[in-house]
Backbone bond lengths (Angstrom), bond angles and torsions (degrees), N, CA, C in turn:
res aa  C-N    CA-C-N  psi(-1)  N-CA   C-N-CA  omega(-1)  CA-C   N-CA-C  phi
1 M - - - 1.455 - - 1.525 111.53 -
2 L 1.326 116.62 -40.01 1.456 119.20 -177.66 1.512 111.84 -63.09
3 L 1.330 116.69 -43.91 1.458 120.01 -178.39 1.530 110.57 -64.68
4 S 1.321 117.82 -42.47 1.463 119.60 179.36 1.529 110.49 -64.97
5 H 1.321 117.55 -36.59 1.471 120.90 176.22 1.528 110.33 -62.83
6 A 1.331 117.20 -44.42 1.463 121.27 179.34 1.527 110.56 -63.41
7 L 1.333 117.58 -43.40 1.467 120.79 -179.75 1.523 111.44 -66.29
8 D 1.328 117.06 -39.01 1.470 120.15 176.73 1.523 110.37 -60.11
9 T 1.314 116.77 -40.63 1.467 120.84 178.65 1.518 110.61 -65.00
10 L 1.333 117.51 -45.20 1.464 121.36 -178.62 1.516 112.20 -62.61
11 H 1.314 117.31 -37.51 1.470 121.39 -176.83 1.518 112.93 -69.62
12 K 1.318 117.55 -12.51 1.462 120.89 178.39 1.525 112.65 -79.34
13 F 1.339 116.34 -10.31 1.459 120.92 -174.57 1.522 110.63 -123.48
14 S 1.328 116.58 150.80 1.464 120.73 173.86 1.524 108.00 -86.13
15 P 1.333 118.33 157.34 1.470 121.16 -179.96 1.532 113.33 -57.99
16 Q 1.325 117.68 -25.28 1.460 120.41 -179.95 1.527 112.13 -73.69
17 E 1.323 117.21 -14.61 1.460 120.81 -176.05 1.528 114.05 -88.87
18 F 1.336 117.55 -7.15 1.460 119.00 178.30 1.518 110.46 -151.14
19 A 1.325 115.59 152.86 1.463 120.91 -179.13 1.522 111.71 -106.43
20 A 1.329 117.61 -20.27 1.462 121.16 -177.86 1.523 108.85 -151.15
21 L 1.316 116.08 158.71 1.459 120.35 177.60 1.520 111.49 -57.53
22 A 1.331 116.37 -34.52 1.463 120.76 -178.34 1.522 112.41 -64.37
23 D 1.327 118.09 -16.93 1.462 120.61 175.90 1.529 111.56 -70.65
24 L 1.334 116.99 -23.68 1.459 121.34 -175.27 1.522 114.31 -117.15
25 L 1.319 116.01 -29.29 1.461 120.42 -174.53 1.521 110.53 -116.93
26 S 1.309 115.70 147.85 1.466 119.53 178.09 1.532 109.51 -70.47
27 P 1.328 117.73 150.92 1.468 120.23 177.53 1.533 112.27 -57.86
28 E 1.327 115.90 -34.20 1.468 119.60 179.62 1.527 111.18 -65.43
29 L 1.332 116.92 -42.71 1.467 120.68 179.50 1.523 110.47 -65.97
30 I 1.313 117.62 -41.43 1.461 121.10 177.25 1.522 110.19 -60.10
31 D 1.334 117.63 -47.52 1.466 121.32 179.62 1.521 111.90 -61.49
32 E 1.345 116.67 -41.34 1.465 119.99 179.65 1.528 111.56 -66.52
33 C 1.335 117.12 -39.62 1.473 120.57 177.69 1.523 110.54 -64.30
34 L 1.320 116.60 -43.25 1.464 119.61 178.77 1.517 110.71 -62.71
35 A 1.322 117.28 -42.57 1.461 120.80 179.62 1.526 110.93 -65.58
36 D 1.343 117.23 -43.02 1.471 121.28 -179.44 1.519 112.57 -63.20
37 T 1.321 117.41 -33.23 1.466 120.24 -177.93 1.521 112.54 -93.89
38 G 1.329 117.70 -3.12 1.461 120.86 179.35 1.519 113.96 80.79
39 V 1.326 117.10 12.37 1.455 120.79 178.96 1.518 108.15 -90.83
40 V 1.308 116.24 131.19 1.452 120.02 -178.06 1.523 111.62 -78.99
41 T 1.326 116.89 -41.12 1.456 120.78 -178.54 1.517 109.49 -154.99
42 L 1.293 116.17 160.63 1.461 120.96 173.82 1.515 108.09 -93.07
43 R 1.297 117.19 124.75 1.455 121.37 178.15 1.515 108.79 -128.68
44 E 1.298 114.22 143.29 1.449 119.75 176.93 1.531 107.87 -80.22
45 M 1.315 117.00 123.32 1.457 121.07 178.33 1.519 108.12 -111.39
46 M 1.322 115.42 122.69 1.452 120.89 -175.96 1.527 110.68 -110.61
47 A 1.317 115.56 150.13 1.459 122.03 174.38 1.527 108.03 -131.17
48 V 1.312 115.21 153.34 1.463 121.49 177.73 1.520 107.56 -124.60
49 D 1.324 116.82 134.10 1.456 121.18 178.29 1.520 108.77 -143.24
50 G 1.304 115.47 153.06 1.459 120.20 -178.30 1.512 112.08 -129.12
51 T 1.311 114.73 161.05 1.458 121.38 177.91 1.528 109.04 -154.26
52 L 1.311 115.41 169.37 1.466 121.54 174.84 1.515 108.56 -114.54
53 W 1.326 115.41 140.03 1.461 122.02 176.32 1.518 107.96 -113.02
54 R 1.317 116.80 133.13 1.465 120.59 174.13 1.516 109.12 -80.52
55 A 1.316 115.27 139.43 1.470 121.36 177.08 1.533 107.48 -112.35
56 P 1.326 117.22 156.93 1.470 119.38 176.31 1.534 110.54 -55.35
57 D 1.312 115.28 143.81 1.469 121.58 -175.85 1.530 110.43 -78.76
58 T 1.333 114.69 85.44 1.466 120.91 176.84 1.523 108.69 -126.42
59 P 1.315 118.23 155.81 1.472 120.03 176.85 1.533 112.37 -58.84
60 E 1.334 116.69 -36.23 1.465 120.58 179.79 1.535 110.99 -64.64
61 N 1.320 116.94 -44.19 1.466 120.19 178.90 1.520 111.46 -67.68
62 S 1.328 117.15 -38.90 1.471 119.60 176.88 1.520 111.02 -60.19
63 A 1.339 116.48 -42.51 1.459 120.50 179.94 1.527 111.73 -68.18
64 A 1.312 116.77 -38.63 1.459 120.58 -176.06 1.528 113.05 -78.44
65 F 1.329 117.98 -39.66 1.452 120.95 -170.19 1.524 114.77 -111.91
66 G 1.313 118.69 -24.63 1.454 121.38 -178.66 1.516 112.72 78.78
67 R 1.321 114.42 -174.64 1.472 121.68 -179.18 1.518 108.70 -141.30
68 T 1.323 116.36 148.80 1.454 119.79 172.27 1.526 108.44 -77.35
69 A 1.318 116.48 156.56 1.467 120.61 -179.95 1.521 109.41 -158.49
70 N 1.324 115.47 157.39 1.460 121.77 168.84 1.523 107.34 -128.37
71 V 1.318 118.32 -168.85 1.469 120.11 -174.41 1.518 113.28 -66.76
72 S 1.334 117.84 -21.67 1.460 118.80 -176.27 1.529 115.14 -110.61
73 K 1.331 118.33 -16.02 1.465 118.13 -173.83 1.531 111.46 -156.80
74 Q 1.323 114.68 148.38 1.460 121.97 173.97 1.529 108.61 -105.61
75 S 1.323 117.00 148.18 1.462 121.68 177.81 1.530 110.63 -55.42
76 E 1.317 115.63 145.14 1.461 120.60 178.12 1.524 112.31 -76.26
77 W 1.331 117.75 -12.58 1.462 122.54 -175.48 1.524 110.81 -129.23
78 P 1.327 117.82 144.72 1.471 119.46 166.25 1.533 107.70 -62.91
79 Q 1.318 116.23 147.20 1.459 118.91 -177.79 1.523 111.37 -133.56
80 L 1.312 114.49 147.84 1.447 123.73 179.91 1.523 107.55 -115.77
81 R 1.326 116.90 130.86 1.461 120.70 179.60 1.526 109.01 -92.63
82 M 1.341 116.67 134.25 1.455 122.23 177.39 1.515 109.43 -128.58
83 V 1.322 116.11 136.79 1.460 122.02 172.86 1.523 106.71 -127.36
84 C 1.330 116.74 135.69 1.459 119.69 178.82 1.527 110.10 -126.10
85 Q 1.311 114.32 150.70 1.463 122.36 174.78 1.516 106.68 -109.36
86 M 1.329 115.82 131.27 1.453 120.39 -173.19 1.528 110.24 -133.88
87 E 1.330 116.45 140.59 1.457 121.22 172.32 1.521 106.01 -77.21
88 V 1.320 117.14 125.10 1.461 122.41 -167.28 1.527 113.62 -65.50
89 T 1.320 118.72 -42.41 1.463 118.62 -174.53 1.520 113.19 -75.08
90 S 1.331 117.88 -34.56 1.464 120.38 -177.83 1.527 113.32 -98.75
91 H 1.337 117.54 -16.24 1.465 124.40 -173.85 1.523 112.78 64.52
92 L 1.313 116.92 21.16 1.454 121.85 177.52 1.521 109.58 -75.90
93 L 1.337 116.20 124.64 1.465 119.74 176.24 1.520 108.45 -74.22
94 S 1.327 115.97 125.62 1.461 119.77 -178.90 1.522 112.27 -105.71
95 A 1.322 117.30 -16.62 1.467 120.56 177.80 1.524 108.73 -162.92
96 V 1.335 115.43 149.68 1.467 121.64 178.83 1.520 107.89 -142.26
97 A 1.339 116.05 141.68 1.463 120.77 175.25 1.523 108.79 -133.26
98 F 1.329 115.98 139.34 1.465 123.48 178.63 1.516 108.22 -124.05
99 D 1.338 116.18 150.10 1.462 120.05 172.75 1.525 109.34 -167.55
100 S 1.310 115.00 177.30 1.456 122.51 179.80 1.521 110.43 -65.08
101 V 1.323 116.72 135.85 1.457 120.66 178.76 1.525 111.42 -68.17
102 S 1.323 117.30 -28.20 1.458 120.25 -176.29 1.526 113.13 -85.40
103 E 1.326 117.40 -12.58 1.463 119.39 -176.36 1.519 114.48 -116.32
104 T 1.325 118.54 -13.85 1.457 120.88 -173.87 1.519 110.08 -137.46
105 G 1.325 115.91 137.27 1.453 121.67 175.04 1.521 111.26 -96.43
106 E 1.330 115.83 166.77 1.461 120.27 179.03 1.519 112.04 -59.44
107 T 1.333 117.12 -39.43 1.467 118.76 -177.80 1.525 111.48 -65.41
108 D 1.329 117.85 -34.48 1.465 120.48 176.85 1.528 111.08 -64.73
109 L 1.327 115.69 -44.63 1.461 119.30 179.23 1.529 111.32 -67.87
110 A 1.336 116.65 -39.18 1.469 119.90 178.14 1.527 110.74 -62.16
111 A 1.315 117.05 -39.88 1.467 120.62 178.16 1.525 110.82 -62.12
112 Q 1.326 117.38 -36.78 1.461 120.77 176.81 1.533 110.55 -63.34
113 L 1.323 116.41 -41.15 1.464 119.64 -179.61 1.514 111.58 -65.60
114 I 1.311 115.88 -43.92 1.459 120.41 -177.29 1.519 111.05 -67.67
115 A 1.316 117.14 -38.00 1.472 121.73 -178.07 1.517 112.27 -81.20
116 G 1.347 117.92 -20.91 1.455 121.48 -172.67 1.515 113.03 -74.48
117 P 1.330 115.51 173.23 1.469 119.94 179.11 1.510 110.95 -66.75
118 R 1.321 116.21 146.31 1.455 121.30 179.75 1.515 108.86 -113.81
119 T 1.295 115.34 142.43 1.453 119.84 176.46 1.520 108.74 -117.67
120 T 1.293 116.75 147.61 1.457 122.43 178.46 1.514 108.46 -107.88
121 H 1.319 116.77 132.48 1.466 121.48 179.02 1.507 109.44 -113.75
């Protein structure tokens, strides 16, 4: 019952209206919900993932973003590398980094996200 009461309360508000559960729920209700569900604490769990985006095949995009290549072939398209940091339970993107595919690897961009400033929504 406690968890359903807490969820009913949360659903009345948009994410922009609160920054933490404590803004809407009493500390006692939060503790009781955690105890009832067997959760010891609420922790933010983050994940980082990367992808490549194809850009239109123009000389400007080739110069700005580069292309992937191996020993036998170069990509037919300029590509842009993107890495995002996401809160796992809500899938909320908390940070994103873009750069040239030919000059930066995913681990470099991920390190920027982890080291960079974090904002709480």
